[in-house]
PAZAPA-4460 file (N, C-alpha, C; in steps of 0.05 Angstrom, whole numbers, plus 32768, in hexadecimal, padded with zeros to 4 digits):
% residues 87
    n_x    n_y    n_z   ca_x   ca_y   ca_z    c_x    c_y    c_z   seq   type   mol
   93DD   8689   852C   93E2   86A2   8539   93EA   869D   8556     1      M     A
   9400   86A7   855F   9409   86A3   857A   93FD   86B9   858C     2      V     A
   93F1   86B0   85A1   93E4   86C2   85B4   93F9   86CD   85C8     3      R     A
   93FA   86E7   85CB   940D   86F3   85DD   9400   86F6   85F8     4      Q     A
   9410   86F4   860D   9406   86F9   8628   9404   8717   862D     5      N     A
   93F1   871F   863D   93EE   873B   8644   93FE   8741   865D     6      T     A
   9401   875B   8662   9410   8764   867A   9401   875B   8693     7      T     A
   93E7   875C   8692   93D7   8754   86AA   93DB   8736   86B0     8      A     A
   93DE   8726   869C   93E4   8709   86A1   93FF   8705   86AE     9      Q     A
   9413   8714   86A5   942D   8712   86B2   942D   871D   86CE    10      Y     A
   941E   8733   86D3   941B   873D   86EE   940D   872A   8701    11      L     A
   93F9   871C   86F7   93EB   8708   8707   93FE   86F2   870E    12      L     A
   940D   86E8   86FC   9420   86D3   8701   9435   86DC   8715    13      F     A
   943F   86F5   8712   9453   8700   8725   9447   8703   8741    14      G     A
   942E   870C   8743   9422   870F   875D   941D   86F4   876A    15      S     A
   9417   86E0   875A   9413   86C5   8765   942E   86BB   8770    16      T     A
   9444   86C0   8763   945E   86B8   876D   9465   86C6   8787    17      L     A
   945E   86E0   8789   9463   86EF   87A1   9452   86E4   87B8    18      I     A
   9439   86DE   87B3   9427   86D3   87C8   9431   86B8   87D1    19      L     A
   943C   86A8   87BE   9447   868D   87C5   945F   8691   87D7    20      M     A
   9470   86A4   87D1   9488   86A9   87E1   9480   86B3   87FD    21      G     A
   946C   86C4   87FF   9462   86CD   8819   9456   86B6   8829    22      L     A
   9448   86A5   881C   943D   868E   8829   9452   867C   8836    23      T     A
   9468   8679   8828   947E   8668   8832   948C   8676   884A    24      I     A
   948F   8690   8849   949E   869F   885D   948E   86A5   8876    25      V     A
   9475   86AD   8873   9466   86B7   888A   9459   86A0   889A    26      L     A
   9457   86A5   88B4   944A   8692   88C6   9434   869E   88D8    27      F     A
   942D   86B6   88D3   9417   86C3   88E3   93FC   86BB   88D7    28      K     A
   93E9   86B2   88E7   93CF   86AA   88DD   93C0   86C0   88CE    29      P     A
   93C2   86D8   88D8   93B3   86EE   88CA   93BF   86F3   88AE    30      V     A
   93D9   86F3   88AC   93E6   86F8   8892   93DF   86E1   887F    31      A     A
   93DF   86C8   8889   93D8   86B1   8878   93BB   86B2   8870    32      L     A
   93A9   86BC   8882   938D   86BF   887A   9389   86D3   8864    33      A     A
   9398   86E9   8865   9397   86FD   8850   93A1   86F2   8836    34      V     A
   93B8   86E3   8837   93C3   86D7   881F   93B0   86C2   8814    35      I     A
   93A2   86B4   8826   938E   86A0   881D   9378   86AD   880E    36      G     A
   936E   86C4   8818   9359   86D3   880A   9364   86DD   87EF    37      F     A
   937C   86E8   87EF   9387   86F2   87D6   938C   86DC   87C2    38      L     A
   9393   86C4   87CB   9397   86AE   87B9   937D   86A5   87AC    39      S     A
   9367   86A6   87BA   934D   86A1   87AE   9345   86B7   879A    40      L     A
   934C   86CF   87A1   9346   86E6   878F   9356   86E4   8775    41      A     A
   9370   86DC   8778   9380   86DA   8760   9378   86C2   874F    42      T     A
   936E   86AD   875C   9364   8696   874D   934C   869E   873C    43      L     A
   933A   86AE   8748   9323   86B9   8739   932C   86CB   8722    44      T     A
   9340   86DC   8728   934B   86EE   8714   9358   86E0   86FD    45      F     A
   9363   86C8   8703   936F   86B8   86ED   935B   86B2   86D7    46      H     A
   9342   86AB   86DF   932E   86A4   86CC   9323   86BD   86BD    47      F     A
   9328   86D5   86C8   9321   86ED   86B9   9336   86F4   86A4    48      D     A
   934F   86EE   86AA   9365   86F6   8698   936A   86E1   8682    49      L     A
   9368   86C8   8689   936E   86B3   8676   9353   86A9   866A    50      F     A
   9352   86A8   8650   9338   86A3   8642   932D   8687   8649    51      A     A
   933E   8673   864A   9334   8658   864D   934A   8646   865A    52      S     A
   9341   8632   8668   9354   861F   8673   935D   860A   865E    53      T     A
   934F   860A   8647   9357   85F9   8631   936F   8604   8622    54      H     A
   9376   861D   8628   938E   8629   861B   93A7   861C   8627    55      D     A
   93B7   8611   8615   93CF   8602   861E   93E8   8614   861E    56      R     A
   93E4   862E   8620   93FB   8640   8621   9408   863D   863C    57      H     A
   9423   863F   863D   9432   8639   8655   942A   864B   866C    58      F     A
   9427   8665   8668   9421   8677   867E   9405   8670   868A    59      L     A
   93F2   8669   8679   93D8   8661   8683   93D9   8649   8695    60      N     A
   93E7   8634   868C   93E9   861C   869C   93F9   8620   86B5    61      E     A
   940F   862E   86B3   9421   8633   86CA   9412   8644   86DF    62      A     A
   9404   8658   86D7   93F6   8669   86EA   93DF   865A   86F7    63      D     A
   93D0   864A   86E8   93BA   863B   86F3   93C4   8627   8708    64      F     A
   93D9   8618   8702   93E4   8605   8715   93EF   8613   872E    65      I     A
   93FD   8629   872A   9408   8638   8740   93F2   8643   8751    66      L     A
   93DC   864C   8745   93C5   8657   8754   93B9   8641   8766    67      Q     A
   93B5   8629   875B   93AA   8613   876B   93BD   860B   8782    68      L     A
   93D7   860A   877C   93EA   8603   8791   93EA   8618   87A7    69      V     A
   93E8   8632   879F   93E8   8648   87B2   93D0   8646   87C4    70      L     A
   93B8   8641   87B9   93A0   863F   87CA   93A2   8628   87DE    71      V     A
   93AA   8611   87D5   93AD   85F9   87E6   93C2   85FE   87FB    72      V     A
   93D9   8608   87F3   93F0   860C   8806   93E9   8620   881B    73      T     A
   93DD   8637   8813   93D6   864C   8825   93C2   8643   883A    74      T     A
   93AC   8636   8830   9398   862E   8843   93A1   8618   8855    75      L     A
   93B1   8605   884B   93BC   85F0   885C   93CE   85FB   8871    76      T     A
   93E0   860D   8869   93F2   8619   887D   93E3   862A   8891    77      K     A
   93CF   8638   8888   93BE   8648   889B   93B2   8636   88B0    78      L     A
   93A6   8620   88A8   9399   860E   88BB   93AE   8602   88CE    79      F     A
   93C6   85FC   88C5   93DA   85F0   88D6   93E6   8604   88E9    80      L     A
   93E9   861D   88E0   93F5   8632   88F1   93E0   863C   8906    81      V     A
   93C7   863F   88FD   93B2   864A   890F   93A6   8635   8921    82      A     A
   93AC   861C   891D   93A0   8606   892D   93A4   860A   894B    83      R     A
   93BC   8611   8955   93BF   8614   8972   93AF   862C   897D    84      P     A
   93A8   8640   896C   9399   8657   8975   937B   8653   8975    85      H     A
   9371   863E   8969   9355   8639   8969   934B   862F   8984    86      L     A
   9334   8638   898C   9329   8630   89A6   9318   8617   89A4    87      V     A
***
């Protein structure tokens, strides 16, 4: 039996792509901090929507990898951009 993806899973993947695009475009520390928080929230939401990480379905793997890349990219860029503003 082939498991179908739900609309919520597609919306999560789409919102992750939007957050990744905003991370690449924006350079304000406050905006990057908000995106960093949202990336952690979407990573948590990933485990609510997808039953298991053992599922080898393409959307599950692609979303999980993109979520991890988003968290690392956002937090790294935030620390690099906000570094001159730290006292």
